[in-house]
N, C-alpha and C positions, 0 to 999 in steps of 0.2 A: 690253798686255792687250786682249782684247776681241773674241771672236766675237760677231757680232750675234745677239741673242736678244730675244725680246719681254719687256719689263720688266713687273714687277708693280707694282701701286699699293696703298699702305696709307694709312690716314687717321689723322692726329693733330690733334685739336681741329678737325675738320671740313676740314682742308687735306690735299691729296694729296701723298704723298712716293713717288717712284719708287724701287724697289729691285730688285736682281737677285741671284739665288743664284749665286755664282761661287767656284770653288776651295774648295768645302765650307762657305761661310758667306755671310751676307747682306752686300751692299754697297749703300749708300744714296747717292742724289744729294745732294751737298753743297749745291748751290744751292737745292734744295727745302727742305732743313733750315734753311739760313740764312734763307730766305724766311719760314718758320714762326716763327723766333725774332726777326727784326728787322722783318718786315712791310713794307708799302709797296712802292714801285717800285725800291728801292735794293739789293736782295739781291745782284745780280751785281757791282755796284761794291763793295759791302761785303765780299764774299768775296775779290775781287781785292786789296783793301787789306789784309784780315786775313791772307791768305796771305803777302804781303810782310812784314808785321809779325812773324808767327811765325818766318819764316826769319831775320829780323834779330835776333830774340831768342834765337836759337841752336837752334831746333827744326829742325836740319839734315835730319833724316830724314823730314820731312813730305812732301817731293816724292816720295820713294821709296815712301811708304806710301799715296799717293793713286793710285788706279787710273783709267786712261782707258778707260771702258767705254761702249759704245753703248747709249743708252736712247731709248725712244720719246718724241718730243716731242708737243705738242698738235696739230701738223699731221699726225700719223700717221707721220712719217719718223723714222729713227734717227740720232742725232747723238752724237759723242764727248763725254762728260760727265765732269767730276771726280766721282769716287765714293770712298767710304771705308768700311772695315769698322767694326764697332762700337767697337773699341778706339781707332782713330784719330779716329772721330767724337766720342767722349767728350772727347778732348783739344781738339778744335776748339770744341766746345760750351762748355767751361770758359773759353774766351777771349772768349765773347760775353756781355756783360751783358744779361740778359733775364729777366723774371719767369717765362718759360716754360722756362728752361734745366733746372731740377730736375725738373719734371713730364716734360719730354721725355726726360731720361736714364732715368727710371723706365720710361717707355714703351718706350724703345729696348731696355732689358734684357729686358722682357717679350716683345718681338717675337723676339729671339734665342732665348729659352727656348722659345717656341711652335714655332719651326722645328725645334728638336731633338726636341720632343715629336711633331711631325707626321711626322718621319722614322720614329720608332718605331711610331707609330700613325696611318696616313693618314686614318682616319675622323675624327680631330680636325680636320683641315684642312677637311673637308666641313662639319663642325659650325660652325666659325668662319665659313665662307663663308655658311652659312644665316643666321647671326646678322647678318652684314653686309647681306644682302638684306632681312632683316626690318626693320633700322634704316632702310633706304632707303624702306620702305613697300610693298614687293611683297607680294601675297597669298600665303598658304601654298601653295595649289594650284599657283601659278605657280612658286614656289621649288622645289617637289618635282620638277617637270618640268625646270627649269633645271639642278638638281644631277645629275639622271639624264643629261641631255644632256652635261654636263661629263665624266661617267664614260665615256659612249659615245665622245665625241671623243678622250679620252685613250687609249682602247683602239685607236682608229683610228690616231692619230699614232704610237703604239708600233709598230704594224705598218709604217707608212711608214719609220720609222727603221731597222727591221730589213730592209726590202726595197729600200733604195737611194735613198730621198728624204732628202737630207742637210742641207738648209738651209731657212730660212723662206721663201725665194722659191719653192722647189719645193712646199712645203706650201701656199702661196698658190695656185699653179697647180692643184693637185689639188682644193683647196677650191672654187675657182671652177668646176671641172668638175662637182662635186657640186651646188653651188648653182644653176648654170645648168640642169642637168638637172631639178632639183626645182622651181624657181620661174621658170625662163626669164630669170633675172637673175644677173649676176655680183655679187660682194659689194659693190663700189663703187656699182653701179647700184641695188642693193637699199637701200643707205644713203641714196641720193638720194630714193628713194620715201618713206623715213621721216624725211627732213630731218635726217640725222645727219652729223657731220663725222668726228672721230676716235674717237667712242664705239664700244663693242663692240656689233655688230649683234645678237647673240643676247640681250643684256640688254634689247633693245627689241622682241623678237618676242612675238607673241600665243601663247596656248596651242597652237593648231593649227599655227602656223608652227614652233614648237619641236618638236612631235611629228613633223612631216614631215622636219625636219632630222635628228632622231634616226633615223628610218626610213632615210633616205638614207645616213647614215654607218654605221649598223649593217649595212646591206646591203652597202655597199662593203667593210667589214671582212670579212664572210663571203666575198665574192667573192675578195678577196686570198688568204684561207686555202684556199678550195676550189680555186682555180686555181694556187696557189703562185706568185703573180706576183712578179717581181723586175725592178727598173729602171723608169724613168719612163714609158716607152711602155706597158707592160702595166698599170702602176698607173693611168695616165690613162684607159685603156679601162675598167678596173674602176670608177673614180670616175664616169665618164660613165654606165656601165650602172647603178650604184647610184643615181645621181641620177634616172635615167629611171624606175626603179621607183617612187620617191616622187613623181615628176612625174605619172605616170599616176594615182596615188592622189589627188593634188591636183586633177587635172582631173575625176575622178569625184566628189569632194566638191563641186566647183563646179557640176557638172551637177545633183547631187541638191539642193543648197541654193539654186541660182540666184544665188549671191553669190561674189565673188572671195575667195580665201583670203588673198592678199597684202594686208596692211593698212598704211595710213600711220601707224597708232598707234605712238607711242613713249613711253618713260618717261625723261625727263631729270631726275635727282634734283636737287632744290633744297633748300638748307639750311633745316631747320625745317618743310618742307612734306611732306605725304603725297601719295600718288598722286591725281591729279585724275580719273583714269579707270582703272578696273580693267581690266587687260588680259584679253581673252577672244578666243576664236576667232570668225571671221566678218568 
């Protein structure tokens, strides 16, 4: 198994669990789940021993039901990881003595149900995302812009898929063209300004940074459609031109305000703490 895709993160009891929508259902990182249930630094060893034990006890189909999928690690790179769908994960959880086992099973069932609901009604996904940002402490005005930015980004990536950009590496190339045109920085360089490692850059942008990113990506989408661009070379030109439109706007804002738009402000969520600084433009 396993085309490389950007994995999603969900929270259970404040801990992150990586998941990936594959073959029509959610697959979860087993090591992340084991870490939630057993805690400490022994999750990897615990899972290795448990897998051997389950096979010895006659659960012969376990290896066939565990998928080797590429999930994003904390260093930002993708690694092959043991993953299981909900059914297999329930079987694994039953073999782990933990007070969190039952609450986790209820949570797992809810996650699966929510995905089916979101397929039927995509607005539910946006609503749940808004709730997550609210729990992290982001102000409502920022959340509104972030969700709008997600919709604009989705519109753009849909165009890329239809016009010949076929993998995450090509998406990254096009994104860097847009970001460099807008902010004169590539994504990794921008993260350095904000002292970020593997975190999502857009989750740490100020209001004005988000707005300029939306302008650049919406303009790029329009150029793709107006020019009917196909293939990486035309798409890259559109991305560069779209970024340049937002870049000129950024420079105009900086001339008018006398301040740089690019801000070192970031928001790294900490358990039990609200934002120490409300993100704003400037």
